[in-house]
N, C-alpha and C positions, 0 to 999 in steps of 0.2 A: 788860269790856275784855280781861281775860286770856283769856276764852273766844274772842274773835276772833283773837287772835295765836297762840294754841296751835297751829292747823293749819299756820301757816306756819313755825313754829320748825324742824321737821326739814329743809324745803327750805332755809332760810336756813343751817342748819348745814352741809348738803352743799355749798352754794355756797362757803361759807368754806373748807371743807376742800379743795375742789377747786382754788380759787385758790391757796391756800397750797402745795398740791402742785405745781402748774405753776410758781410762783414758785421753790419749792425745786429742782425739776428743772432749770429754766433756770439756776440758779446753780450747780448741780453739773456741768451738761454744758458749760457755756461754756469752762471751762478745758480740757476734754478735746478740743475741736476742734483744738488745736495741740499736735502731738507733736514733741519734738525728734528729728532724725534720728540715727541711730546712726552714728557716724564710725569708719571703718576706714581705716588707713593701708596702702597697698601700694607696694612698690618694684619698678620695672621695670628690668631690665638684660639684656644679651645672656646667654643667651637663656632667661630665666626671669622669672616673677612671684613676689614673696614677700610674703604667703604665697600659695600655689597653691590653697588651699581656703578659701572664704569662707562662713560660715553666717549667714543672716539669717532674719527671721520674716516670713511673709505678713502684709501690711497695715501693716508698720512701716516708716517712711521710712528710707532708707540714703543716707549720704553717703560716697563713696569718695575719699580724698585720695591720688592716685597720683603718684609721683615718679619720673621717668626719671633715672638716674644716669650714663648714658653717651651714647647717641646718641637720635634720634627714634624713638619706638615708637608703637604703637597699642593701644587697649583696646576690644574688640568683644564684645557678647554678642548674637548674631544673633537669638536668640528673643525677646529683650526690646527689640530695635530700638536697641540702644546702640552707638555707634561714635564714639570720640574719638581725637584725635592727642595724643600726649604729647611735649611739647617737652623737650629736654635740660636738666637741672637746673632744673626748674620743677615746681610742683604743679599738677596738673589735677584739678578737682573734677567728680565724676560723681554726680548725685543722682537717685533713683528710688525708687518704692514698689512692691515686688513684689505682684502681685495673684493669683498661683497658686502652689501647691506644687509643687516639682520640682527637678531637678538640671540647671543651665544651663551648659554649657561656654563659657569665654571664651578669647580669643586675641589675639595681637598682629596688628593689621591693617595695619601698615606694615612693608614689607620691611627687615630689619635685618641680614641676613647669611645664611650658609649654614645656620645652626641656627635660622632664623626659624620653621619649621613645628613646632619643638618648644616654642615659647614659649607654653604654653597653661595653663589652670587650670579651676576649676569652682566655680560659685555654687550653693550648696544652700539652698533655700528651704522652711522647715518651717513647720508649722501655729502660728498665733498662740497665745501662751501668756497666761493671765490673771495677775492679781495683780502683786506687785512684781518678779517675775523677768522681766517683759516687756521691761525695758530692759538685761538682762544677756545678754552674748554670750559664748559659750564656744567655744574652739578647742583642738584637739588637736595637739600638736607631732609632726610626722611623723618628726622626726630623733631623738626621745628618747621611749622607752616610758614611760608612767605620768606624763607631764607635760601639764598642761592650763593654758591661757591664758584668764583670765577678765577681761572688760572690763565695767565698770559705773561709772556716775557720773563718767565722765571719767578713770577710773583703770584701769590694765592690771596685773593680778597673775598671777605665774607660780606655780603650785602644783605641787610635786613630791610625788606620793603615796608614793614609795618613801623619800624622805628626811624626809617629813613637814614640808617647809619651804615658806614663802610669801615671794615676793620681788616687790617693786614694780619694774615695768619703766620705765626712763627713756625717754621720747619725744623727748629732745632730740637734734638732729643730731649726727652725729659730728664730733669737733673737726677743724680743718683739717689737723693733722698726720697724721690717719689716712686723708685722702682720697687721696693717691698710693698707699698700699697697696692700697685698694679698686680704684683704676684700673688698678694693675699686675695684680691678680688677674683683672679683667675681661678685661684684654688678653691674658693667658695664655689664658684660656678661649677667646677668639675664635681665637687661633692654632690650638688644638687642634681646633676645630670645622671648620676648612677642610682637608679631607683631601688635596686636590690642587689644582694650580694650572691656568691656562687652557691650558697645554700640558704634554705630557710632555717629549719631545725636540723633535719637530715635530708629532706628531699632536695636534689640538685636543681639549679636554675640554668637557663641557656645564657647566662652572662658571658660575654666574649672575654678570652683572655688575650691581652695585648701581646704583640710580638716583641720578644725579648725580655718580657716581664717575668720575675719570679714572684710567685704568690704562695706564702706560707699559710698553712691551715692547721689549727690546733683545737681540739675538742676535749672536753672534761665532763664526765658523768658520775655523779655520786651514786651509791648503791641504795641507801636507805630512802624509801618513799616519804614524801612530805605528809601524806595522809596515811592512816589516822593520826590526828595531832597528838593524841594520847600516848602513841609509841614514838613518834619522831621527835618530840620536844626534848627528850633525854639526849638526843644526838644532834641538837641545834638545828632541827628541820632537815636532818641528813647530811649536814656539812661536816659532821664529825665521823662520818662512815667511810668505808673503803671507796676509793674513786678509781675510775679508769681514764687515763689520759692517752689520747691518740694524737699522732702527728703526721702530717703530709704536706704536699705542695704541688703546685702546677707550674709549667714553663711554657711560654707561648713561642713555638717554633715560627709560625707566621701569624698574621693577624686572624686566621681561621683555625689552624691546626695547633694543637697543644698536646702535652704528655703530662702525666700525673704519677705520683707515687705516694702511698699512704700505709701506715701500719697501726694496727690496733693490738694492744697486749692482753685482751680478754682471753682467759684460758678456762674452758669448762668442757664438759663431755661433748665431743663432736667438733669443737673448734678450739684453736690455741695459737696465740702470736700470729695473727694474720697479716700478711703484706699484700696489698693490692696494687697492681701495675696497670695503668690505663692510658688510652689515647682518645682524644675527643676532637670533633670537627664542628665549627660553627657554620651553619648553612644560611640563616636569615636573621635580620634585624627587623623589628617592628617599625619599619619606616616605608614611606612611599607605597608601593603596590602590595607590600606584604602585611597581612593583618596580625601576624604573630612573629615572636622571636623563636628561632628553632636551632637546636644543637643535637648532636649524637655522640655516644660514648660507648666504648668497649673496654672491657678490663678483665684481668684474670687475677683471682685471689688463691693464694697458696698458705697453708698452715705450716707451723713450725718454721716461721721465717723463710716461707716460700720453698719448702722442701717436699710437702705432702698434701694431698687431699685439695685438689685444684677445682675452683668454680669459675664459670665463664659467664660474663655478663654483657648483655646488649641493651642499651638505654636510649631513650628519646626524652628531651626536655623541651617543653613547649611553654611560652609565656604570652600573655595577652593583657593589655591594660583595659581595665574597666573604666576608670577614670584617670586624671592625670596623676593621682596619688594612690590609687588601688590597683594592684596587679594580680592576676590570677595564673596558676601553674598546674601543669599536668605532666608527669613523669612516669610513663609506663616502662617497664623493664622485664626482660626474660633472663632467668637464671638457671644455666645448665649445669647439671652435676652438683646441684646444691646439697643433696643427700647421697653423693657418690661414696662407693664402698659401704653403704648403709651406716655411715659413722654417727647418724643420730638415732638408729634404731636399737632396741634392746637385744642382747644376745643371750643365749641359753648359759653360757659360761660366766656371765656376769652374776649369777645367782648361785646360792648354795642352800640346798642341793641344787644341781643343774636343773634349769627350768626350760622344757622343750617348747612351751608356748611362745616364749620370747622370739624364737626363730620364724614364728608364723605371722608376727606382727611387722608388716613392711609399709613404710611410708613412701610417698612418691619420690622419685629421683630428682625431678626438675620442678621448678616453680616459676611464677610470674607475679608481678606486684604492680600497683596502680597508685602512683603518689599524686594526691591532690592537695593544693595549697594556696594561700593568699597572704599578701602582704599590704599593708596600708600605711602610708606616711602621715604621721600626725604632727610632726614638726620638720624643719628642714633637714635635720640630721638624725631623726628618730622614727622608727617603724614598728608597727606591731605585726606579728606573723602567726599563722596557724596552718597546720598540716595534718593529713590523714592518709594512711597507707594501707588499704585492704590487699589481700594476698590470695593467690589460688595455688594449688599444686602443693609442693612442700612448704611447710610453714615452721619456722623455728619457734620452739616452745619446750614443753616437758612432756616426756611419756611416763605415766604412772601406772603401777600394777593395780589390778582390781582383785580384792580378796572375797572369798566366799564368807558369809557371815558366821561367826562362831568357830570357824575351822582354821582360819589363817592361810588356806590354801589358794594360790593364785589361779583365777579362773579366766584371766585375760589381761589386756592392757588398753588403756585410753590415752589419747593425745590431747593436750591442753595448749591452747595457743591464743594470743591476743594481737590484733592489728596495731601497728604503731600509730601513736597519736601524739602530737606536741603543739605547743604554743610558746611564744617568747617575745621579747622586746630587743630592739637592735639599735645601736648607737654608732654613728660613723664619726670618726675623728681623723680627718685627712685621709691617709692611705691606710688607717687602721679601721676595722669593724669589729665591735664587740657585741655579742649577743647573750643575754641571759635567758636560758632555756627551761622548759619544763616538758618532760617526756616520759613515757612508760618503758623505755628500752635504754640500755647502755651500749648497744651494738651500733656502729656507725659506717661499717663497709657496705658497699652497694648491695651485696647479696643477703645482708643480715639486718640492715637498719630497720626494714620494714615489718619486722615481728618483735614483740617484746620478749627478750631473752629471760626475763624474770616473771613472765605471764601476769603482767599487772593490767587490770582492767582500766578503762579510760578515767574512772573516778580516782585512781591512784597514779602518782607520777613523781619523778625524781628531779631535783635541781641539777643543773649543769650549765655550761657555756661553751660558745664557740669564739674563736679569735682568729681574724684574718689580718695579713700585713703583706701589702705589695711593695716590691723593690724594683729598682732599675727603671721603671717607667712611671 
């Protein structure tokens, strides 16, 4: 009996050992199939992520808990196919498992202001580590040398190698009493990040119009020049004189495309109660590879509340920073039909007796202008501005008859015109911007601001102001 079983004993022993090994292996591998993600909390605010550097391990699940504390932002890692919108004052969960080692930049994918392109960070994926250290995350504090933040087992510890101290970091939200201080700090940062407004005095800038924002624009120009003082002091430097108040606004359809409407009540020969309707597109910010900020704009102006005498404008706005606080601007524009229907030319029937020479005086029908400007920030919320706009082709001004000496007979006509020139000081107060301006023209629409409607030389200018207010964003 024993001799029959003995050859089978080794086989039986191997089968028993193999089954036991498979059973034991199944028992040890079953728990390993589920690995808890490593949670990392991120704060998004204009215009930064905190922390900016995130280190994770290849093959280890990651759960990002991202909170926006001001406006809507986005979180995108293009190389990993991640793109999430971050709602204000809400936690957005982003889960993924990195499958390759490398450095992957992330950025805000929702336009949130002029510093949007600076809102970036980096995800670093390292090789998987074995042992108990696999669930330990280490981050270095960029603001303090020798400080390491270690996260393990649901706890975050701050280790200062200089003082040899270990501090447990509290993950609780800041108490309500601290929130206004945070909002105020963010608000101040936004104000500092917007180096210029939508216009200098009259020359437009390529400042981006935010999606969903409503931006109101109000201008006021007095009629009496400040100089000479002997004449203007009776009218309180022109503040008692007749003034022109114009009003308009912009609306951001997307973060690049916007529409505008504007009305000027000036009424004089050739123009009266002009409404301008326009559309603009923001092409570039002065960030990264782009050396300039760039926008385009097209508009139609119609007199008599957009009923007659239409002018068509095509404009380019370019800005370039000379230093952190000084910005240069160039805004060339083409004005088609600016003198359509000869509405600024003299006519024979305007004189008594009828003057045939008037019909022989014809000005250009179209024109072009070249706006140059600069702004310099002298305080965190105060800037000085200057602009000059020469013009070719048709120029707004005055046509004067030329009389023969001693006879009073008209021998011809001459055109008088002065290029626009202005300077001012600007103050930012939150979403408000107020500018005290000095210029030689009252006209503010695109086809007219570049010539002095009162034919004032650069030595004579009028007081005015611009006021901006942004809503909804």
